[in-house]
N, C-alpha and C positions, 0 to 999 in steps of 0.2 A: 200644351194641354191636349189630352186625348178625349175626344168627344164620343159618347155613345148616344145614338138617336134611334128611336123607334117610330115608324110611320104606319098607321093603320087607317084603312078606308072601309067604311061600312055603307051598306045600301039603304039604311034606315036612319033618319035624323033622330028619331026618338031613341032607338037602340044605341046610336052613336053617342048621344049625350049621356045616357046611362052607362055605357062602357067607359067613357072618359072619367066619369065620377068613380066608377069601380076601380079603374086603373090607378087613379091618383090616391085612392085610399089603400091600395094594396102594397105600395112600395114608396120609398123615399125618392121620388122623381119630381121633375119640374115639367110643367106644361109649356111648350114653345108656342103652340097654337092649336086651337080646336075650332072648327067652323063648318058651316054647311057649304056645299058646292053643288053645282049643276051636275047631273039632273037628279036632285034629291039625295045626294051623298052626304056623309059626315066624315070629316078627316081629322085625325088626331096626330100631332107630332109631339113626342116626349123626349126628354133628355135626362141624363143623370149617370150614376155609376152603372157600369155594364150589367152587373147582376140584377140591379133594381129595374132597369129598363127592360131587360129580358123577361123578368118576372111579370111586369105589367103587360108587355106585348103578348106573352103566353096566356095570361089570364083573359085578355080580350079575345084572343083566338079561340080559346076553349069555351068560354062562357057565352060568346056571341057568334059562334061558328056559322050559323045560318045567315048572318048579316054581313060577315066579313067578305069584302071584295078582294083585298090585297093587304098584305102586311109584311114589312121588312124590318129587320133589326140590323143595324150597322154598328158594330162594336168599336171600330177604330175609324170613324168617318173622318175624311179629310176636312180640315177646318175651313177650307174655301167653300165647301158645300154648305156648311153651317152659315157662313157669311152670306152666301147666295140665298139660302132659305130666309134669312132675316132681312134680305134686301140691302145689305151693307157692303157687298162686294164692289171692288173697283178694278175693272179690267179695261185695258186700252182697246181701241178699235184697230186691230192689226191682223194681218195674215188671212188665213183661210177661216171659213166658218163651217162648223159642223152642227147639225141639228138632229136630235133624237126626240121623237114625238111618241108618247105612250097613252094608253087608255086609263092610266091611274097615276096618282101623285106618288104613291109608294114606289112604283117601278121607275119613275122619273128620278127620284132621289137616289135610288140604287144605281141607276144609269150614270148620274152625275158623279157619284163617288167612284165608280169603276173607271169611268173615263179619265178622271184626273190622276188616278193611281196607275193607269196603264201607259200613258204617254205624256209628253211634255206639252200639255195644253192648260188653258185657264178657262174657268167658267165665266162666260160673258153674261149669261142670264139663266135663271132656273125659275120657271113658272109652274106653279101647281094649282090646277083646277079652276080657280076663280076666273070667270069670263071666258072659259075655254071648254065649256061643256063637260067638265070633270077630267079633262086630259092633263097630262104633264108634258112640259117641253124643256129640254136642256139645250143650251147653245154654248158651244165651246169654240175657242179660237186658238190659233197657233200655226205652225208650218203644216202644209198640206198632208204630208205623210203622217205626222203626229195626229192631226185631226181625223184623218181617215181611220187610223188604228183605234183611236179613242171612241169614235162613233161605232165601229164594229164591236169592240169589247163592251162598251156601255149599253148597247142595245140587246145583248145576249140574254140577260135575265128577263127583260120584258118579252122578248120573243119566246123564250122557253115557257112563259106563263100565258102565252096567247094575248099579251097586252101591248105588243108593239104595233103602233099605227104606221110609222114610217121614219125614214132617215134621209138626210141630204148632206152633201159636202159641197161647198162653194169655194173653189180654189182661189178665185180672185173676185170677190164681191164688188159690185158697182157701188160707188160712194153713196148713192141714194138708198141702197139697201141698208147700210149702216145707220142712216138717219131714221129709218122706220122700224128698227128692231126694238 
């Protein structure tokens, strides 16, 4: 199955709820999640047919331009990113760990998708916003060289938008690190 996902972050909760309602009425899309996030953001994750999701994301970007922090449209998102977003991914604790930390959920989702499409890595975890001050974190695992390439590629979008907070690659993580991820 080919997934299309749109992620939009707004700096106003009131406008975020309004934008979500507007988007859902504009196209035949499904809402994956819509929620508040620290510090006073509102995040919307949509899915559906490519053209419908694009229409909804474009409608939010145009109608709520002054409130939009970040928005990405992923037309052929890797299904492992969708599973990670839904919290249903299952990845073993093995190999190196790569971390991409962003200032937005949208850039973290884009980073995750780029990372898994660039190298032979798996998403260990994808966390967006809640309990993180509005940040996004992608954790990938695999061989050191693959993890390094994935982190470099995955962080480019966030960096180009001024939304990259930091990256790390742990070649041989201590067993206790795995226990606390």
